[in-house]
C-alpha positions as CSV (number, residue, x, y, z in Angstrom):
1,M,-51.0,-101.9,42.2
2,S,-54.0,-102.7,44.4
3,N,-57.6,-104.0,43.5
4,I,-57.2,-105.6,40.4
5,R,-60.0,-107.0,39.0
6,T,-60.5,-108.1,35.1
7,R,-63.3,-110.3,34.0
8,I,-63.8,-112.4,31.2
9,A,-68.1,-112.2,30.1
10,P,-68.7,-114.7,27.2
11,S,-72.4,-114.9,25.8
12,P,-73.2,-118.6,25.7
13,T,-74.5,-118.6,22.1
14,G,-71.9,-121.1,20.6
15,F,-68.9,-122.0,21.7
16,L,-65.6,-120.1,22.9
17,H,-63.9,-119.2,19.9
18,L,-60.3,-118.0,19.5
19,G,-61.2,-114.3,20.3
20,T,-62.5,-114.1,23.2
21,A,-59.9,-117.0,24.2
22,R,-57.2,-114.7,23.6
23,T,-59.7,-111.9,25.9
24,A,-59.9,-114.3,28.7
25,L,-56.0,-115.2,28.7
26,Y,-54.8,-111.5,29.1
27,S,-57.7,-110.9,31.6
28,W,-56.3,-113.5,33.9
29,A,-52.6,-113.0,33.0
30,Y,-53.0,-109.7,33.7
31,A,-54.8,-109.9,37.3
32,R,-52.1,-112.8,37.9
33,H,-49.7,-110.5,37.1
34,F,-50.6,-107.6,40.0
35,G,-51.9,-110.0,42.5
36,G,-55.6,-109.5,41.5
37,E,-59.0,-111.5,40.7
38,F,-60.0,-112.4,37.6
39,V,-64.1,-112.7,37.3
40,L,-66.2,-115.1,35.1
41,R,-69.5,-113.6,33.8
42,I,-71.6,-115.3,31.4
43,E,-73.2,-112.8,29.3
44,D,-76.9,-114.7,28.5
45,T,-79.5,-112.2,28.2
46,D,-79.5,-112.9,24.9
47,V,-82.6,-115.5,25.8
48,A,-83.3,-116.5,21.9
49,R,-79.7,-117.9,21.0
50,S,-78.4,-118.9,24.7
51,T,-78.0,-122.2,25.5
52,Q,-76.8,-124.4,28.7
53,D,-74.4,-126.9,25.7
54,S,-72.9,-123.1,25.2
55,V,-72.3,-122.6,28.8
56,D,-71.0,-125.9,29.0
57,Q,-68.6,-125.8,26.7
58,I,-67.3,-122.3,27.6
59,L,-66.5,-123.4,31.4
60,A,-64.4,-127.1,29.2
61,S,-62.5,-124.6,27.5
62,M,-61.7,-122.4,30.4
63,Q,-60.5,-125.7,32.8
64,W,-58.7,-126.6,29.4
65,L,-56.9,-123.6,29.3
66,G,-56.0,-123.5,33.2
67,L,-57.9,-119.8,33.6
68,E,-58.7,-120.6,37.0
69,Y,-60.9,-117.4,37.8
70,N,-61.8,-116.5,41.3
71,E,-65.2,-115.6,41.7
72,G,-68.3,-116.7,38.8
73,P,-69.7,-117.8,36.8
74,V,-72.1,-115.2,37.5
75,Y,-75.5,-115.6,35.7
76,Q,-76.9,-112.1,33.8
77,M,-79.9,-114.0,34.0
78,Q,-79.9,-114.3,37.9
79,R,-79.5,-110.4,38.7
80,L,-82.2,-109.4,36.9
81,D,-83.7,-108.2,39.9
82,R,-80.6,-106.1,40.5
83,Y,-80.9,-104.4,36.5
84,K,-84.8,-103.5,37.7
85,A,-83.8,-101.3,40.5
86,V,-80.6,-99.8,38.6
87,V,-83.7,-98.3,36.1
88,D,-85.4,-97.3,38.5
89,Q,-83.2,-95.5,40.0
90,L,-82.3,-93.5,36.6
91,I,-85.7,-93.3,35.7
92,A,-86.6,-91.4,38.9
93,E,-83.2,-89.4,38.7
94,G,-84.9,-88.5,35.0
95,K,-81.6,-90.3,33.6
96,A,-83.7,-92.3,31.4
97,Y,-87.2,-92.9,30.3
98,Y,-90.2,-95.2,28.9
99,C,-90.4,-95.0,25.0
100,Y,-93.3,-96.2,23.4
101,S,-92.3,-95.5,19.6
102,T,-93.0,-98.8,17.4
103,P,-90.9,-100.1,15.3
104,E,-92.4,-99.0,12.2
105,E,-92.1,-95.5,13.9
106,L,-88.4,-95.6,14.0
107,D,-88.4,-96.8,11.3
108,A,-89.9,-94.0,9.5
109,V,-87.9,-91.4,10.9
110,R,-84.4,-93.4,9.7
111,E,-85.6,-93.5,6.5
112,A,-86.3,-89.7,6.8
113,K,-83.5,-88.8,8.5
114,K,-81.2,-90.5,5.7
115,A,-83.7,-89.2,2.8
116,R,-81.9,-85.5,4.7
117,G,-78.9,-86.8,5.2
118,E,-78.6,-86.9,8.5
119,K,-77.2,-89.9,10.6
120,A,-80.3,-91.9,11.0
121,L,-80.2,-91.7,15.2
122,Y,-83.4,-91.9,17.4
123,D,-84.7,-88.8,17.4
124,G,-86.1,-88.5,21.3
125,T,-89.6,-88.3,20.6
126,W,-90.4,-89.7,24.1
127,R,-87.7,-88.0,25.5
128,P,-88.2,-85.9,28.8
129,A,-87.3,-81.7,29.1
130,P,-88.5,-78.8,30.3
131,G,-91.4,-77.4,28.8
132,K,-91.6,-80.3,26.5
133,T,-95.3,-82.3,26.3
134,L,-94.8,-85.8,25.6
135,P,-97.3,-87.6,23.2
136,P,-99.9,-89.9,24.8
137,V,-99.2,-92.9,26.0
138,P,-100.7,-95.2,23.4
139,E,-102.9,-98.5,24.5
140,G,-101.4,-101.9,24.5
141,V,-98.0,-100.8,23.7
142,K,-94.7,-102.4,25.7
143,P,-92.8,-99.8,26.4
144,V,-88.6,-100.1,25.8
145,V,-86.6,-97.8,28.5
146,R,-84.1,-95.5,26.5
147,F,-80.9,-93.8,28.6
148,C,-80.5,-90.5,28.5
149,N,-77.6,-90.2,26.8
150,P,-76.0,-86.3,27.0
151,A,-76.7,-84.3,23.7
152,D,-73.7,-82.4,23.6
153,G,-69.8,-83.3,24.7
154,D,-67.2,-85.8,23.9
155,V,-66.5,-88.6,25.4
156,T,-62.8,-89.5,25.6
157,W,-60.8,-92.7,27.6
158,N,-57.1,-93.5,27.4
159,D,-57.3,-97.0,25.8
160,L,-54.9,-99.2,27.4
161,V,-54.2,-100.7,23.9
162,K,-55.1,-98.4,21.9
163,G,-54.0,-94.9,23.6
164,P,-57.0,-92.0,23.9
165,I,-59.7,-92.2,21.9
166,T,-62.5,-89.5,21.3
167,I,-66.2,-89.7,20.2
168,S,-68.5,-87.5,20.2
169,N,-71.6,-87.3,21.8
170,R,-73.8,-86.0,18.8
171,E,-72.4,-89.5,16.9
172,I,-74.6,-91.4,19.4
173,D,-78.5,-91.7,20.2
174,D,-80.3,-92.8,23.2
175,L,-79.5,-96.3,24.0
176,I,-82.1,-98.6,24.5
177,I,-80.9,-99.9,28.4
178,V,-84.3,-102.5,28.4
179,R,-86.1,-104.2,25.7
180,T,-90.1,-104.5,26.0
181,D,-89.7,-108.2,27.2
182,G,-88.0,-106.7,30.3
183,I,-84.7,-108.0,29.5
184,P,-81.6,-105.1,30.0
185,T,-79.0,-105.0,27.0
186,Y,-75.8,-105.5,26.8
187,N,-74.9,-102.0,27.0
188,F,-76.5,-101.5,29.9
189,A,-76.0,-104.8,32.5
190,V,-72.2,-104.8,31.5
191,V,-72.1,-101.6,33.3
192,V,-74.1,-102.5,36.4
193,D,-72.4,-105.7,35.9
194,D,-68.7,-104.2,35.9
195,W,-70.4,-101.9,38.9
196,D,-71.2,-103.7,41.2
197,M,-68.6,-106.9,41.2
198,Q,-65.5,-103.7,41.0
199,I,-64.0,-104.6,37.8
200,S,-60.8,-102.3,37.5
201,H,-59.5,-103.1,34.0
202,V,-61.9,-104.6,30.7
203,F,-59.5,-106.1,28.0
204,R,-62.0,-106.6,25.3
205,G,-62.3,-107.0,21.4
206,D,-61.9,-103.6,19.4
207,E,-65.3,-104.3,18.1
208,H,-66.6,-103.0,21.3
209,I,-64.7,-99.3,20.9
210,N,-68.1,-98.0,19.4
211,N,-69.9,-99.4,22.9
212,T,-67.5,-97.5,25.0
213,P,-68.9,-94.0,24.7
214,W,-72.5,-95.2,25.9
215,Q,-71.0,-97.3,28.7
216,I,-69.2,-94.5,29.9
217,N,-72.3,-92.5,30.0
218,I,-74.1,-94.5,32.1
219,F,-71.0,-95.3,34.5
220,H,-71.4,-91.7,35.1
221,A,-75.0,-91.3,35.4
222,L,-74.6,-94.0,38.4
223,G,-72.0,-92.2,40.0
224,A,-69.8,-95.3,39.3
225,T,-66.2,-95.4,39.0
226,L,-64.7,-96.6,35.9
227,P,-62.6,-98.9,34.8
228,Q,-59.7,-98.9,32.3
229,F,-60.9,-100.1,29.0
230,G,-57.8,-102.1,26.2
231,H,-59.8,-103.3,23.6
232,C,-57.7,-105.8,21.3
233,P,-57.5,-105.9,17.5
234,V,-59.3,-108.6,16.1
235,I,-57.7,-111.8,15.0
236,L,-58.1,-112.5,10.9
237,G,-58.1,-115.8,9.6
238,D,-56.1,-117.2,6.5
239,D,-58.2,-115.6,4.2
240,G,-57.8,-111.9,6.1
241,Q,-61.0,-111.6,7.2
242,K,-61.6,-111.6,10.9
243,L,-62.3,-114.8,12.8
244,S,-65.5,-115.1,14.3
245,K,-68.3,-117.0,15.4
246,R,-70.4,-116.6,12.1
247,R,-68.0,-117.6,9.8
248,G,-66.6,-120.8,11.0
249,A,-63.7,-119.9,13.6
250,V,-63.1,-123.1,15.2
251,S,-63.7,-123.5,18.4
252,V,-61.5,-124.2,21.6
253,T,-62.5,-127.6,22.5
254,A,-62.1,-128.3,19.1
255,Y,-58.4,-127.8,19.3
256,E,-58.2,-129.7,22.4
257,E,-60.1,-132.9,20.0
258,G,-57.2,-132.3,17.8
259,G,-54.7,-133.1,19.4
260,Y,-53.3,-129.6,20.9
261,L,-51.8,-129.2,24.4
262,P,-53.8,-126.3,26.2
263,E,-49.8,-125.0,27.1
264,A,-49.2,-124.5,23.7
265,M,-51.8,-122.7,23.0
266,L,-52.1,-120.3,25.6
267,N,-48.7,-119.6,24.5
268,Y,-49.7,-119.5,20.8
269,L,-52.4,-117.0,21.7
270,A,-50.5,-114.9,23.8
271,R,-47.8,-114.1,21.6
272,L,-50.9,-113.3,18.9
273,G,-51.0,-110.0,19.8
274,W,-48.8,-109.6,22.7
275,S,-45.0,-109.2,23.2
276,H,-42.1,-109.5,25.7
277,G,-38.7,-109.3,23.3
278,D,-38.2,-111.8,20.6
279,E,-39.5,-114.5,23.3
280,E,-41.9,-117.2,21.3
281,L,-41.5,-119.7,24.1
282,F,-42.6,-119.1,27.3
283,T,-44.4,-121.0,29.8
284,R,-47.6,-119.9,32.2
285,E,-45.6,-118.8,34.8
286,Q,-43.1,-116.3,32.7
287,L,-46.3,-114.7,30.5
288,V,-47.8,-113.7,34.6
289,S,-44.6,-112.9,35.2
290,W,-44.5,-111.0,32.6
291,F,-47.9,-109.4,31.5
292,D,-48.4,-105.8,32.6
293,G,-51.0,-104.6,29.9
294,T,-47.8,-103.2,27.8
295,H,-46.6,-103.8,24.7
296,L,-49.8,-104.9,23.1
297,N,-50.2,-104.8,19.5
298,K,-52.3,-102.2,18.3
299,S,-52.7,-103.8,14.6
300,P,-54.4,-107.2,14.1
301,A,-52.9,-110.5,13.7
302,Q,-53.2,-113.3,11.8
303,W,-53.8,-116.8,12.8
304,D,-51.2,-119.0,11.2
305,P,-52.1,-122.6,11.8
306,A,-48.3,-123.7,10.7
307,K,-47.0,-121.6,13.7
308,L,-49.2,-123.2,16.0
309,L,-48.3,-126.7,14.9
310,W,-44.9,-125.7,15.7
311,V,-45.4,-124.2,19.3
312,N,-47.6,-127.3,19.7
313,A,-44.9,-129.4,18.8
314,H,-42.2,-128.2,20.9
315,Y,-45.0,-129.0,23.9
316,I,-45.4,-132.3,23.1
317,K,-41.4,-133.1,23.2
318,Q,-41.4,-131.4,26.5
319,A,-44.7,-133.0,27.4
320,D,-44.1,-135.8,30.3
321,N,-44.5,-139.1,28.7
322,T,-47.4,-140.5,31.2
323,R,-49.6,-138.0,30.4
324,L,-49.3,-138.0,26.9
325,A,-50.5,-141.4,27.1
326,T,-53.5,-140.8,28.4
327,L,-53.9,-138.1,26.3
328,V,-52.8,-140.7,22.9
329,A,-55.1,-143.3,24.4
330,A,-58.3,-140.7,24.5
331,Q,-57.1,-140.4,20.7
332,L,-56.8,-144.0,19.7
333,V,-60.0,-144.9,20.7
334,K,-61.3,-142.8,17.9
335,Q,-59.3,-144.3,15.7
336,G,-60.9,-147.7,17.1
337,V,-57.8,-148.7,19.4
338,T,-58.4,-149.4,22.7
339,L,-55.9,-150.1,25.4
340,S,-56.2,-151.8,28.7
341,D,-55.6,-149.4,31.8
342,E,-52.1,-151.8,32.6
343,V,-50.8,-151.1,28.4
344,V,-51.7,-147.5,28.9
345,A,-49.6,-147.1,32.1
346,S,-46.6,-149.2,31.6
347,H,-46.5,-149.8,27.6
348,L,-47.8,-146.5,25.9
349,P,-45.3,-144.1,27.9
350,Q,-42.7,-146.0,26.5
351,V,-43.9,-145.7,22.8
352,C,-44.8,-141.7,23.1
353,G,-41.2,-141.0,24.4
354,L,-40.2,-142.8,21.5
355,L,-42.7,-141.5,18.9
356,K,-43.3,-137.6,20.4
357,D,-40.0,-135.8,18.4
358,R,-42.0,-136.4,15.2
359,C,-45.6,-135.0,16.1
360,D,-46.7,-132.1,16.3
361,T,-50.2,-133.4,17.4
362,T,-51.4,-136.1,20.4
363,V,-53.4,-137.3,17.1
364,A,-50.2,-138.0,15.0
365,L,-48.7,-139.8,17.6
366,A,-51.6,-141.5,17.9
367,T,-51.7,-142.5,14.7
368,W,-47.8,-143.7,15.3
369,A,-49.0,-145.0,18.1
370,A,-51.8,-147.9,16.4
371,K,-48.8,-149.1,14.9
372,F,-48.1,-150.9,17.7
373,Y,-51.4,-152.3,19.0
374,S,-53.0,-153.0,15.4
375,D,-52.6,-154.3,11.7
376,V,-50.4,-152.8,10.0
377,A,-51.4,-152.4,6.3
378,V,-47.9,-152.7,4.2
379,D,-48.0,-150.3,1.0
380,A,-47.6,-152.2,-2.3
381,A,-45.3,-149.2,-3.6
382,E,-42.8,-149.4,-0.5
383,K,-43.0,-153.4,0.1
384,A,-42.2,-153.3,-3.7
385,Q,-39.2,-150.8,-3.0
386,H,-37.7,-152.1,-0.2
387,V,-38.4,-155.8,-0.2
388,T,-36.8,-157.2,-2.2
389,D,-35.8,-161.0,-3.4
390,A,-32.0,-160.2,-2.9
391,V,-32.7,-159.3,1.2
392,L,-35.3,-161.7,1.9
393,P,-32.7,-164.1,3.2
394,A,-31.1,-161.4,5.4
395,I,-34.5,-160.7,7.0
396,A,-35.6,-164.8,7.5
397,M,-32.5,-165.2,9.3
398,L,-33.2,-161.8,11.6
399,K,-36.4,-163.4,12.4
400,D,-34.7,-166.4,13.3
401,K,-32.1,-164.9,15.6
402,L,-34.9,-162.6,16.9
403,T,-36.9,-165.6,17.8
404,S,-34.2,-166.7,20.4
405,C,-32.1,-163.7,21.4
406,A,-33.0,-161.5,24.9
407,W,-35.5,-158.7,23.9
408,D,-34.3,-155.9,24.5
409,K,-32.6,-153.1,22.8
410,A,-28.9,-153.9,23.3
411,S,-29.8,-157.3,22.1
412,I,-31.9,-157.0,19.2
413,A,-29.3,-154.7,17.8
414,A,-26.3,-157.0,18.1
415,A,-28.4,-159.6,16.7
416,T,-29.4,-157.0,13.9
417,K,-25.4,-156.8,13.0
418,E,-24.8,-159.9,13.2
419,V,-27.5,-160.5,10.3
420,L,-25.6,-156.9,8.3
421,A,-22.1,-159.0,8.9
422,A,-23.6,-162.6,7.3
423,N,-24.8,-160.9,4.4
424,G,-22.7,-158.1,3.7
425,L,-25.3,-155.7,3.9
426,K,-25.6,-151.6,5.2
427,M,-28.2,-150.8,8.1
428,P,-30.2,-149.4,5.5
429,Q,-30.4,-151.9,3.5
430,L,-32.2,-154.6,6.1
431,A,-33.5,-151.2,8.2
432,M,-35.8,-150.1,6.2
433,P,-37.8,-153.3,4.8
434,V,-38.2,-154.7,8.0
435,R,-39.1,-151.2,9.1
436,V,-41.6,-151.7,6.4
437,L,-42.6,-155.2,7.2
438,V,-43.2,-154.0,10.6
439,M,-44.5,-150.6,11.1
440,G,-45.6,-150.0,7.2
441,T,-43.5,-147.4,6.5
442,A,-39.5,-147.0,5.9
443,Q,-39.2,-144.1,8.3
444,T,-39.0,-144.8,11.7
445,P,-37.2,-143.9,14.9
446,S,-33.9,-146.8,15.4
447,L,-34.9,-150.3,14.6
448,D,-34.2,-151.5,17.7
449,A,-36.1,-149.5,19.8
450,V,-39.3,-149.6,17.6
451,L,-38.7,-153.3,17.2
452,E,-38.4,-153.9,21.1
453,L,-41.3,-152.0,21.9
454,S,-43.6,-153.8,19.0
455,G,-42.8,-157.4,20.8
456,R,-41.1,-160.2,19.8
457,E,-44.6,-162.3,19.2
458,K,-45.5,-159.2,16.2
459,V,-42.0,-158.4,15.2
460,I,-41.5,-162.2,14.1
461,A,-45.1,-162.6,12.7
462,R,-44.7,-159.4,10.4
463,L,-40.9,-160.9,9.5
464,A,-43.1,-163.6,8.1
465,M,-45.0,-161.9,5.9
466,G,-41.9,-160.8,3.8
């Protein structure tokens, strides 16, 4: 397949939400699979609600996910002259017209049609037709521009996800393509953009299905090549309702801040509406090699936070310890613990390697790692349960031995075994109270590894608390 060009076109009216991120991923993977190109377009014609902060957040989200684009970002508000030229062409060809109906007049028409049990479509007052006399142009009224939608016939396309879809032209009316302020509307600008950018395949949410007939008719009116459309089902939240910006869907960057890895998010998002056999875990490279636009689900997917955590835990276990240390250091700062560059480069990677198997986010990993770099609050109940009078002599003996032994896992393990033998104890009887005193909890990785990374001075001081 040649000349594949896909795009993602978010509007900067808020954060990049999860549904748009998934669409971006599918568009990116499809282009990469076929050796094509992926375009980023910022649809910022909603001037009142578009913000630079939202643009910055969208760009940061794309970068974090690693969805590299070949072109862009292209901003619609920088293309107003192009839209005007196309509108002028349509008007000159009789395929679009000025409409001077006021909002009050349009409301009255809609109400009258509803009262008659008719669909509340525009009545065509200002639509030119052979032999028709148009009303006089009212003074002081700024017109919109409407597209002459075909009055009859059907619009049919073979959707890449849904299969064949047909919508009658009688179900849609003459779309406004330019507002009174001269700014083009979404359904018009997107067609001109996709035409100019030679977009071959459009993946998007299925809330756009009802927009597609208008867009196809505009493509035809322009004599432009029609892209193939694939409408992906919505993502449902825990409550079974659609995830959306206005219903509190979490942003992509919030997951980065929450300690998720981008490869985990990519893996999870890809599976949320697409499958390759029974594969649950796969790399970016595998996704690109498999994603040919088939096997996309027709029904909505359910967002499952527990499943995402499971996927993230898998990738944390696989992650390089030095990389994890950089991520964990940033999380530690948020927890009030700032480490030197030397510690982040040399010691923290070892801590991450020791702890990562029991953590599902870098936030959780940082919470564990903080025990090595800050004062530990020992839970009174755990101390009372494990640090009993019977074990205090063994703790004191271990403290003495650790004061003078070589500071490595083997030497610490040997000292611990000597204390166990001298006091007739089994490992849990000594290890649990030592863990409570040193780490604040009885459940930690192997004792010798924890003590080695905690450092002699800190271990001795904490054992003295017994």
